[in-house]
Biopython code that builds the backbone (N, CA, C, O; Angstrom):
import numpy as np
from Bio.PDB.StructureBuilder import StructureBuilder

atoms = [
    (1, "MET", "N", (0.811, -1.054, 0.156)),
    (1, "MET", "CA", (-0.129, 0.365, -0.135)),
    (1, "MET", "C", (1.210, 1.766, 0.330)),
    (1, "MET", "O", (2.116, 2.250, 1.008)),
    (2, "ARG", "N", (0.414, 1.748, -0.584)),
    (2, "ARG", "CA", (2.071, 3.570, -0.786)),
    (2, "ARG", "C", (0.838, 4.924, -1.203)),
    (2, "ARG", "O", (0.482, 5.205, -2.347)),
    (3, "ALA", "N", (0.460, 5.463, -0.183)),
    (3, "ALA", "CA", (-0.531, 6.001, 0.115)),
    (3, "ALA", "C", (0.579, 7.627, -0.446)),
    (3, "ALA", "O", (1.704, 7.880, -0.876)),
    (4, "ARG", "N", (-0.735, 8.347, -0.047)),
    (4, "ARG", "CA", (0.132, 9.912, -0.285)),
    (4, "ARG", "C", (-0.874, 11.059, -1.646)),
    (4, "ARG", "O", (-1.080, 11.109, -2.859)),
    (5, "GLN", "N", (-1.377, 12.142, 0.238)),
    (5, "GLN", "CA", (-2.135, 13.053, -0.471)),
    (5, "GLN", "C", (-3.587, 12.493, 0.157)),
    (5, "GLN", "O", (-3.904, 12.054, 1.262)),
    (6, "ASN", "N", (-4.152, 12.675, -0.819)),
    (6, "ASN", "CA", (-5.889, 11.919, -0.927)),
    (6, "ASN", "C", (-6.018, 10.344, -1.705)),
    (6, "ASN", "O", (-7.004, 9.615, -1.600)),
    (7, "ILE", "N", (-4.809, 10.036, -2.477)),
    (7, "ILE", "CA", (-4.574, 8.262, -3.256)),
    (7, "ILE", "C", (-3.728, 7.733, -2.156)),
    (7, "ILE", "O", (-2.761, 8.160, -1.524)),
    (8, "VAL", "N", (-4.572, 6.450, -2.155)),
    (8, "VAL", "CA", (-3.751, 5.174, -2.482)),
    (8, "VAL", "C", (-3.902, 4.401, -3.606)),
    (8, "VAL", "O", (-4.683, 4.406, -4.558)),
    (9, "THR", "N", (-2.497, 3.405, -3.094)),
    (9, "THR", "CA", (-2.835, 2.746, -4.166)),
    (9, "THR", "C", (-2.223, 1.143, -3.446)),
    (9, "THR", "O", (-1.460, 0.714, -2.580)),
    (10, "LEU", "N", (-3.058, 0.749, -4.376)),
    (10, "LEU", "CA", (-3.411, -0.898, -3.742)),
    (10, "LEU", "C", (-3.014, -1.956, -4.621)),
    (10, "LEU", "O", (-3.257, -1.673, -5.794)),
    (11, "LYS", "N", (-2.356, -3.353, -4.415)),
    (11, "LYS", "CA", (-2.461, -4.387, -4.966)),
    (11, "LYS", "C", (-2.805, -5.304, -3.995)),
    (11, "LYS", "O", (-2.600, -5.561, -2.809)),
    (12, "ILE", "N", (-3.937, -6.040, -5.807)),
    (12, "ILE", "CA", (-5.262, -6.611, -4.922)),
    (12, "ILE", "C", (-5.495, -8.196, -5.932)),
    (12, "ILE", "O", (-6.017, -8.240, -7.046)),
    (13, "LYS", "N", (-4.991, -9.266, -5.220)),
    (13, "LYS", "CA", (-5.984, -11.002, -6.129)),
    (13, "LYS", "C", (-6.537, -11.074, -5.799)),
    (13, "LYS", "O", (-7.163, -11.168, -4.743)),
    (14, "VAL", "N", (-6.469, -11.045, -7.048)),
    (14, "VAL", "CA", (-8.599, -10.965, -7.314)),
    (14, "VAL", "C", (-8.937, -12.535, -7.959)),
    (14, "VAL", "O", (-8.429, -13.023, -8.969)),
    (15, "GLU", "N", (-10.027, -13.203, -6.983)),
    (15, "GLU", "CA", (-10.239, -14.561, -6.735)),
    (15, "GLU", "C", (-11.673, -15.038, -7.956)),
    (15, "GLU", "O", (-12.517, -15.833, -7.542)),
    (16, "PRO", "N", (-11.740, -14.721, -8.758)),
    (16, "PRO", "CA", (-13.518, -15.022, -9.768)),
    (16, "PRO", "C", (-13.779, -16.258, -10.157)),
    (16, "PRO", "O", (-13.001, -17.200, -10.308)),
    (17, "ARG", "N", (-15.269, -16.175, -10.357)),
    (17, "ARG", "CA", (-15.678, -17.405, -10.148)),
    (17, "ARG", "C", (-16.123, -17.960, -8.723)),
    (17, "ARG", "O", (-16.607, -19.071, -8.510)),
    (18, "SER", "N", (-15.845, -16.904, -7.739)),
    (18, "SER", "CA", (-16.125, -17.730, -6.227)),
    (18, "SER", "C", (-17.553, -18.089, -6.548)),
    (18, "SER", "O", (-18.135, -17.967, -7.626)),
    (19, "SER", "N", (-18.246, -18.810, -4.775)),
    (19, "SER", "CA", (-19.359, -19.265, -4.490)),
    (19, "SER", "C", (-19.891, -17.431, -4.397)),
    (19, "SER", "O", (-20.818, -16.966, -5.060)),
    (20, "ARG", "N", (-18.920, -16.542, -3.286)),
    (20, "ARG", "CA", (-19.332, -15.379, -2.840)),
    (20, "ARG", "C", (-18.674, -14.048, -3.378)),
    (20, "ARG", "O", (-17.715, -14.315, -4.104)),
    (21, "ALA", "N", (-18.837, -13.091, -3.279)),
    (21, "ALA", "CA", (-17.990, -11.702, -2.952)),
    (21, "ALA", "C", (-17.854, -11.085, -2.240)),
    (21, "ALA", "O", (-18.711, -10.541, -1.545)),
    (22, "GLY", "N", (-16.451, -10.961, -2.193)),
    (22, "GLY", "CA", (-16.006, -9.860, -0.905)),
    (22, "GLY", "C", (-14.597, -9.813, -0.531)),
    (22, "GLY", "O", (-13.659, -10.556, -0.823)),
    (23, "VAL", "N", (-14.654, -9.025, 0.007)),
    (23, "VAL", "CA", (-12.618, -8.724, 0.572)),
    (23, "VAL", "C", (-12.421, -9.859, 2.141)),
    (23, "VAL", "O", (-12.702, -9.839, 3.339)),
    (24, "VAL", "N", (-11.813, -10.677, 1.211)),
    (24, "VAL", "CA", (-11.163, -11.684, 2.415)),
    (24, "VAL", "C", (-10.099, -11.678, 3.016)),
    (24, "VAL", "O", (-10.123, -12.425, 3.994)),
    (25, "GLY", "N", (-8.813, -10.962, 2.800)),
    (25, "GLY", "CA", (-7.867, -10.318, 3.424)),
    (25, "GLY", "C", (-6.697, -9.680, 2.802)),
    (25, "GLY", "O", (-6.670, -8.971, 1.796)),
    (26, "PRO", "N", (-5.507, -10.136, 3.749)),
    (26, "PRO", "CA", (-3.938, -10.577, 3.350)),
    (26, "PRO", "C", (-3.956, -11.205, 2.231)),
    (26, "PRO", "O", (-5.140, -11.528, 2.134)),
    (27, "TYR", "N", (-3.452, -11.571, 1.373)),
    (27, "TYR", "CA", (-2.419, -12.146, 0.047)),
    (27, "TYR", "C", (-1.419, -11.378, 0.148)),
    (27, "TYR", "O", (-1.264, -10.202, -0.183)),
    (28, "GLY", "N", (-0.634, -12.245, 0.709)),
    (28, "GLY", "CA", (1.382, -11.383, 0.364)),
    (28, "GLY", "C", (0.979, -10.849, 0.818)),
    (28, "GLY", "O", (0.336, -10.900, 1.867)),
    (29, "ASP", "N", (1.402, -9.695, -0.273)),
    (29, "ASP", "CA", (1.551, -8.034, -0.171)),
    (29, "ASP", "C", (0.076, -7.371, -0.904)),
    (29, "ASP", "O", (-0.125, -6.339, -1.544)),
    (30, "ALA", "N", (-0.597, -8.224, -0.576)),
    (30, "ALA", "CA", (-1.657, -7.569, -1.669)),
    (30, "ALA", "C", (-2.582, -7.714, -1.086)),
    (30, "ALA", "O", (-2.122, -8.285, -0.097)),
    (31, "LEU", "N", (-3.776, -7.618, -0.897)),
    (31, "LEU", "CA", (-5.645, -7.937, -0.287)),
    (31, "LEU", "C", (-5.910, -8.741, -1.265)),
    (31, "LEU", "O", (-5.661, -8.296, -2.386)),
    (32, "LYS", "N", (-6.365, -9.852, -1.190)),
    (32, "LYS", "CA", (-7.661, -10.758, -1.772)),
    (32, "LYS", "C", (-8.372, -10.418, -1.452)),
    (32, "LYS", "O", (-8.684, -10.035, -0.324)),
    (33, "VAL", "N", (-9.131, -10.472, -2.879)),
    (33, "VAL", "CA", (-10.895, -9.964, -3.503)),
    (33, "VAL", "C", (-12.008, -11.266, -3.857)),
    (33, "VAL", "O", (-11.932, -11.322, -5.084)),
    (34, "LYS", "N", (-12.415, -11.705, -3.678)),
    (34, "LYS", "CA", (-13.663, -12.851, -4.313)),
    (34, "LYS", "C", (-14.166, -12.160, -4.896)),
    (34, "LYS", "O", (-13.907, -10.963, -4.771)),
    (35, "LEU", "N", (-15.422, -12.758, -6.093)),
    (35, "LEU", "CA", (-15.590, -12.494, -7.390)),
    (35, "LEU", "C", (-16.786, -13.344, -7.431)),
    (35, "LEU", "O", (-16.685, -14.468, -6.941)),
    (36, "THR", "N", (-17.564, -13.086, -7.786)),
    (36, "THR", "CA", (-18.934, -13.888, -8.676)),
    (36, "THR", "C", (-19.231, -13.880, -10.481)),
    (36, "THR", "O", (-19.873, -14.538, -11.300)),
    (37, "SER", "N", (-18.296, -12.665, -10.454)),
    (37, "SER", "CA", (-18.321, -12.663, -11.903)),
    (37, "SER", "C", (-17.378, -13.238, -12.541)),
    (37, "SER", "O", (-16.246, -13.250, -12.055)),
    (38, "PRO", "N", (-17.623, -13.778, -13.646)),
    (38, "PRO", "CA", (-16.155, -14.582, -14.869)),
    (38, "PRO", "C", (-15.502, -13.237, -15.116)),
    (38, "PRO", "O", (-15.914, -12.081, -15.008)),
    (39, "PRO", "N", (-14.230, -13.827, -15.523)),
    (39, "PRO", "CA", (-13.046, -12.546, -16.925)),
    (39, "PRO", "C", (-13.175, -13.371, -17.622)),
    (39, "PRO", "O", (-12.590, -14.407, -17.936)),
    (40, "VAL", "N", (-14.813, -12.353, -18.109)),
    (40, "VAL", "CA", (-15.184, -12.930, -19.003)),
    (40, "VAL", "C", (-15.707, -10.774, -19.417)),
    (40, "VAL", "O", (-16.638, -10.274, -18.786)),
    (41, "GLU", "N", (-15.013, -10.034, -20.344)),
    (41, "GLU", "CA", (-16.123, -8.856, -21.096)),
    (41, "GLU", "C", (-15.884, -7.369, -19.413)),
    (41, "GLU", "O", (-16.571, -6.629, -18.709)),
    (42, "GLY", "N", (-14.565, -7.749, -19.612)),
    (42, "GLY", "CA", (-14.336, -6.718, -17.804)),
    (42, "GLY", "C", (-15.344, -6.220, -16.797)),
    (42, "GLY", "O", (-15.428, -5.145, -16.202)),
    (43, "ARG", "N", (-16.663, -8.163, -16.764)),
    (43, "ARG", "CA", (-17.350, -7.850, -15.422)),
    (43, "ARG", "C", (-16.915, -7.714, -14.849)),
    (43, "ARG", "O", (-17.003, -6.512, -14.601)),
    (44, "ALA", "N", (-16.066, -8.337, -13.991)),
    (44, "ALA", "CA", (-14.575, -8.468, -13.261)),
    (44, "ALA", "C", (-14.457, -7.670, -12.017)),
    (44, "ALA", "O", (-14.548, -7.515, -10.799)),
    (45, "ASN", "N", (-14.044, -7.072, -13.855)),
    (45, "ASN", "CA", (-12.923, -5.208, -12.725)),
    (45, "ASN", "C", (-14.264, -4.537, -12.756)),
    (45, "ASN", "O", (-13.984, -3.524, -12.116)),
    (46, "LYS", "N", (-15.558, -4.414, -13.076)),
    (46, "LYS", "CA", (-16.758, -3.783, -12.739)),
    (46, "LYS", "C", (-16.480, -3.942, -11.085)),
    (46, "LYS", "O", (-16.112, -3.215, -10.162)),
    (47, "GLU", "N", (-16.954, -5.588, -11.319)),
    (47, "GLU", "CA", (-18.186, -6.553, -10.573)),
    (47, "GLU", "C", (-16.247, -5.570, -8.639)),
    (47, "GLU", "O", (-16.317, -4.899, -7.609)),
    (48, "LEU", "N", (-15.249, -6.166, -9.359)),
    (48, "LEU", "CA", (-14.197, -5.924, -7.802)),
    (48, "LEU", "C", (-13.942, -4.277, -8.031)),
    (48, "LEU", "O", (-12.740, -4.167, -7.792)),
    (49, "ILE", "N", (-14.387, -3.108, -8.328)),
    (49, "ILE", "CA", (-15.084, -1.985, -8.625)),
    (49, "ILE", "C", (-15.614, -1.344, -7.070)),
    (49, "ILE", "O", (-15.324, -0.599, -6.133)),
    (50, "GLU", "N", (-16.885, -2.528, -7.784)),
    (50, "GLU", "CA", (-18.768, -2.672, -6.417)),
    (50, "GLU", "C", (-17.750, -2.502, -5.911)),
    (50, "GLU", "O", (-17.046, -1.492, -5.924)),
    (51, "VAL", "N", (-17.564, -3.628, -5.349)),
    (51, "VAL", "CA", (-17.141, -4.285, -3.565)),
    (51, "VAL", "C", (-15.898, -3.905, -3.426)),
    (51, "VAL", "O", (-15.090, -4.806, -3.649)),
    (52, "LEU", "N", (-15.427, -2.824, -3.116)),
    (52, "LEU", "CA", (-14.622, -2.495, -2.944)),
    (52, "LEU", "C", (-14.814, -1.066, -3.083)),
    (52, "LEU", "O", (-13.795, -0.382, -3.176)),
    (53, "ALA", "N", (-15.977, -0.482, -3.114)),
    (53, "ALA", "CA", (-17.364, 0.903, -3.233)),
    (53, "ALA", "C", (-17.415, 0.225, -1.855)),
    (53, "ALA", "O", (-16.699, 0.629, -0.938)),
    (54, "LYS", "N", (-18.198, -0.728, -1.720)),
    (54, "LYS", "CA", (-18.877, -0.905, -0.513)),
    (54, "LYS", "C", (-18.292, -1.483, 0.524)),
    (54, "LYS", "O", (-18.866, -1.270, 1.592)),
    (55, "GLU", "N", (-17.061, -2.339, 0.585)),
    (55, "GLU", "CA", (-16.677, -1.913, 1.347)),
    (55, "GLU", "C", (-15.532, -0.868, 2.074)),
    (55, "GLU", "O", (-15.537, -0.835, 3.304)),
    (56, "PHE", "N", (-14.592, -0.052, 1.366)),
    (56, "PHE", "CA", (-14.422, 1.030, 1.974)),
    (56, "PHE", "C", (-15.450, 2.369, 2.866)),
    (56, "PHE", "O", (-15.487, 3.163, 3.806)),
    (57, "GLY", "N", (-16.411, 1.615, 1.258)),
    (57, "GLY", "CA", (-17.222, 3.229, 1.586)),
    (57, "GLY", "C", (-17.129, 3.894, 0.970)),
    (57, "GLY", "O", (-18.105, 4.644, 0.974)),
    (58, "VAL", "N", (-16.126, 4.240, 0.035)),
    (58, "VAL", "CA", (-15.804, 4.716, -1.639)),
    (58, "VAL", "C", (-16.794, 5.285, -2.512)),
    (58, "VAL", "O", (-17.992, 5.248, -2.231)),
    (59, "PRO", "N", (-16.504, 5.621, -3.185)),
    (59, "PRO", "CA", (-17.708, 6.466, -4.282)),
    (59, "PRO", "C", (-16.795, 5.444, -5.881)),
    (59, "PRO", "O", (-15.695, 5.910, -6.176)),
    (60, "LYS", "N", (-17.310, 4.122, -6.804)),
    (60, "LYS", "CA", (-17.150, 3.380, -7.623)),
    (60, "LYS", "C", (-16.131, 4.719, -8.307)),
    (60, "LYS", "O", (-14.954, 4.513, -8.604)),
    (61, "ARG", "N", (-16.862, 6.210, -8.506)),
    (61, "ARG", "CA", (-15.547, 6.472, -8.601)),
    (61, "ARG", "C", (-14.397, 7.667, -8.854)),
    (61, "ARG", "O", (-13.739, 8.451, -9.539)),
    (62, "ASP", "N", (-14.972, 6.774, -7.149)),
    (62, "ASP", "CA", (-13.006, 7.237, -7.540)),
    (62, "ASP", "C", (-12.638, 6.590, -6.435)),
    (62, "ASP", "O", (-12.438, 6.773, -5.235)),
    (63, "ILE", "N", (-12.606, 5.248, -7.782)),
    (63, "ILE", "CA", (-11.263, 4.314, -7.874)),
    (63, "ILE", "C", (-11.444, 3.315, -8.901)),
    (63, "ILE", "O", (-12.390, 2.624, -9.281)),
    (64, "GLU", "N", (-10.017, 3.486, -9.288)),
    (64, "GLU", "CA", (-9.734, 3.379, -10.871)),
    (64, "GLU", "C", (-8.670, 1.828, -10.236)),
    (64, "GLU", "O", (-8.164, 1.494, -9.165)),
    (65, "ILE", "N", (-8.779, 1.162, -11.880)),
    (65, "ILE", "CA", (-7.917, 0.030, -12.009)),
    (65, "ILE", "C", (-6.498, -0.140, -12.878)),
    (65, "ILE", "O", (-6.312, -1.047, -13.689)),
    (66, "VAL", "N", (-5.429, 1.022, -12.516)),
    (66, "VAL", "CA", (-4.298, 1.304, -12.547)),
    (66, "VAL", "C", (-3.078, -0.045, -14.486)),
    (66, "VAL", "O", (-2.526, -0.002, -15.586)),
    (67, "SER", "N", (-3.534, -0.884, -13.305)),
    (67, "SER", "CA", (-2.818, -2.204, -14.367)),
    (67, "SER", "C", (-3.512, -3.384, -14.102)),
    (67, "SER", "O", (-3.972, -3.335, -12.961)),
    (68, "GLY", "N", (-3.778, -4.418, -14.676)),
    (68, "GLY", "CA", (-3.365, -5.760, -14.593)),
    (68, "GLY", "C", (-5.571, -5.376, -14.952)),
    (68, "GLY", "O", (-6.390, -5.012, -14.108)),
    (69, "GLN", "N", (-5.796, -5.641, -16.331)),
    (69, "GLN", "CA", (-7.201, -5.397, -16.323)),
    (69, "GLN", "C", (-8.160, -6.865, -16.798)),
    (69, "GLN", "O", (-9.322, -7.257, -16.698)),
    (70, "GLY", "N", (-6.594, -7.442, -17.471)),
    (70, "GLY", "CA", (-6.297, -9.032, -18.151)),
    (70, "GLY", "C", (-6.371, -9.374, -16.977)),
    (70, "GLY", "O", (-7.585, -9.459, -16.789)),
    (71, "SER", "N", (-5.604, -9.764, -15.566)),
    (71, "SER", "CA", (-4.309, -10.556, -14.396)),
    (71, "SER", "C", (-5.783, -10.557, -13.490)),
    (71, "SER", "O", (-6.908, -10.066, -13.580)),
    (72, "LYS", "N", (-5.302, -11.102, -12.919)),
    (72, "LYS", "CA", (-6.102, -12.045, -11.656)),
    (72, "LYS", "C", (-4.633, -11.102, -10.627)),
    (72, "LYS", "O", (-4.843, -10.969, -9.421)),
    (73, "ASN", "N", (-3.551, -10.650, -11.091)),
    (73, "ASN", "CA", (-3.678, -9.326, -9.548)),
    (73, "ASN", "C", (-3.237, -8.675, -10.312)),
    (73, "ASN", "O", (-2.941, -9.024, -11.455)),
    (74, "LYS", "N", (-3.055, -7.204, -9.662)),
    (74, "LYS", "CA", (-3.926, -5.758, -10.183)),
    (74, "LYS", "C", (-3.338, -4.771, -9.818)),
    (74, "LYS", "O", (-2.179, -5.124, -9.601)),
    (75, "VAL", "N", (-3.454, -3.730, -9.619)),
    (75, "VAL", "CA", (-3.192, -2.460, -9.084)),
    (75, "VAL", "C", (-4.691, -1.815, -9.170)),
    (75, "VAL", "O", (-5.623, -1.893, -9.970)),
    (76, "VAL", "N", (-4.450, -1.155, -7.964)),
    (76, "VAL", "CA", (-5.975, 0.083, -8.067)),
    (76, "VAL", "C", (-5.676, 0.720, -6.988)),
    (76, "VAL", "O", (-5.202, 0.412, -5.894)),
    (77, "ARG", "N", (-6.244, 2.196, -7.772)),
    (77, "ARG", "CA", (-6.345, 3.430, -7.241)),
    (77, "ARG", "C", (-7.312, 3.998, -6.810)),
    (77, "ARG", "O", (-8.330, 4.141, -7.487)),
    (78, "PHE", "N", (-7.142, 4.585, -5.171)),
    (78, "PHE", "CA", (-7.941, 5.037, -4.658)),
    (78, "PHE", "C", (-7.823, 6.938, -5.111)),
    (78, "PHE", "O", (-6.696, 7.427, -5.187)),
    (79, "CYS", "N", (-8.977, 7.761, -5.352)),
    (79, "CYS", "CA", (-8.642, 8.361, -4.969)),
    (79, "CYS", "C", (-9.539, 9.590, -3.814)),
    (79, "CYS", "O", (-10.670, 9.484, -3.339)),
    (80, "ASN", "N", (-8.529, 10.698, -3.641)),
    (80, "ASN", "CA", (-10.184, 11.366, -2.964)),
    (80, "ASN", "C", (-10.614, 10.791, -1.695)),
    (80, "ASN", "O", (-11.729, 11.011, -1.223)),
    (81, "VAL", "N", (-9.310, 9.701, -0.874)),
    (81, "VAL", "CA", (-9.891, 9.297, 0.288)),
    (81, "VAL", "C", (-9.619, 9.776, 1.260)),
    (81, "VAL", "O", (-8.451, 10.165, 1.296)),
    (82, "LYS", "N", (-10.107, 9.918, 2.000)),
    (82, "LYS", "CA", (-9.175, 10.749, 3.599)),
    (82, "LYS", "C", (-8.772, 8.816, 4.836)),
    (82, "LYS", "O", (-7.786, 8.090, 4.962)),
    (83, "ASP", "N", (-9.972, 8.811, 5.324)),
    (83, "ASP", "CA", (-9.820, 7.516, 5.905)),
    (83, "ASP", "C", (-9.324, 6.196, 5.105)),
    (83, "ASP", "O", (-8.102, 6.096, 5.213)),
    (84, "ILE", "N", (-9.683, 5.539, 4.621)),
    (84, "ILE", "CA", (-9.155, 4.742, 3.921)),
    (84, "ILE", "C", (-7.702, 4.265, 4.296)),
    (84, "ILE", "O", (-7.341, 3.381, 3.519)),
    (85, "GLU", "N", (-6.792, 4.564, 5.211)),
    (85, "GLU", "CA", (-5.908, 4.145, 5.256)),
    (85, "GLU", "C", (-5.728, 2.749, 6.614)),
    (85, "GLU", "O", (-5.224, 1.629, 6.704)),
    (86, "GLU", "N", (-6.591, 3.832, 7.572)),
    (86, "GLU", "CA", (-7.259, 2.863, 8.529)),
    (86, "GLU", "C", (-8.246, 1.714, 8.255)),
    (86, "GLU", "O", (-8.264, 0.810, 9.090)),
    (87, "LYS", "N", (-8.889, 1.649, 7.426)),
    (87, "LYS", "CA", (-9.534, 0.663, 7.788)),
    (87, "LYS", "C", (-9.345, -0.328, 6.788)),
    (87, "LYS", "O", (-10.193, -1.215, 6.693)),
    (88, "LEU", "N", (-8.112, -0.312, 5.834)),
    (88, "LEU", "CA", (-7.217, -0.637, 5.532)),
    (88, "LEU", "C", (-6.026, -1.309, 6.491)),
    (88, "LEU", "O", (-5.354, -2.312, 6.248)),
    (89, "LYS", "N", (-5.984, -0.480, 7.601)),
    (89, "LYS", "CA", (-5.269, -0.961, 8.529)),
    (89, "LYS", "C", (-5.339, -2.282, 9.642)),
    (89, "LYS", "O", (-4.700, -2.704, 10.607)),
    (90, "ASP", "N", (-6.624, -2.658, 8.791)),
    (90, "ASP", "CA", (-7.714, -4.015, 9.799)),
    (90, "ASP", "C", (-7.093, -4.774, 8.897)),
    (90, "ASP", "O", (-6.214, -5.453, 9.427)),
    (91, "ARG", "N", (-7.192, -4.929, 7.777)),
    (91, "ARG", "CA", (-7.084, -5.662, 6.783)),
    (91, "ARG", "C", (-6.095, -6.398, 6.306)),
    (91, "ARG", "O", (-6.068, -7.542, 5.854)),
    (92, "MET", "N", (-4.915, -5.220, 6.541)),
    (92, "MET", "CA", (-3.612, -5.591, 5.952)),
    (92, "MET", "C", (-2.530, -6.306, 6.877)),
    (92, "MET", "O", (-2.540, -5.987, 8.066)),
    (93, "PRO", "N", (-1.841, -6.998, 6.554)),
    (93, "PRO", "CA", (-0.264, -6.777, 8.049)),
    (93, "PRO", "C", (0.859, -6.474, 7.840)),
    (93, "PRO", "O", (1.873, -6.877, 8.411)),
    (94, "PHE", "N", (0.730, -5.601, 6.843)),
    (94, "PHE", "CA", (1.842, -5.117, 6.858)),
    (94, "PHE", "C", (1.453, -3.245, 6.636)),
    (94, "PHE", "O", (0.419, -2.662, 6.312)),
    (95, "GLN", "N", (3.511, -2.525, 7.167)),
    (95, "GLN", "CA", (2.769, -1.456, 6.937)),
    (95, "GLN", "C", (3.851, -1.148, 5.931)),
    (95, "GLN", "O", (4.634, -1.926, 5.387)),
    (96, "GLN", "N", (3.648, 0.941, 5.728)),
    (96, "GLN", "CA", (3.865, 2.078, 4.060)),
    (96, "GLN", "C", (6.020, 0.393, 4.665)),
    (96, "GLN", "O", (7.014, 0.377, 3.938)),
]
sb = StructureBuilder()
sb.init_structure("model")
sb.init_model(0)
sb.init_chain("A")
sb.init_seg("    ")
for serial, (resi, resn, name, xyz) in enumerate(atoms, 1):
    if name == "N":
        sb.init_residue(resn, " ", resi, " ")
    sb.init_atom(name, np.array(xyz, "f"), 0.0, 1.0, " ", f" {name:<3s}", serial, name[0])
structure = sb.get_structure()
């Protein structure tokens, strides 16, 4: 996790086609997220943004997949956030 002003960049490990969608917890230096959508036509990416927005209370427009659109390993940027670091602290086993 890298934080700068009101921007947080986070590594995400996605598990598509799961029985339930949600944030699982740490996975190495990333955050593991399970998705019910298949990785077809951007459906999993869309669901990822929805899950992260709901989990962290951030508008979907403030979440962007920076890299890994076609991969299970992604980098996601949260913009215009203030308190997300506190919410992530409970989920991530590492510090900056």
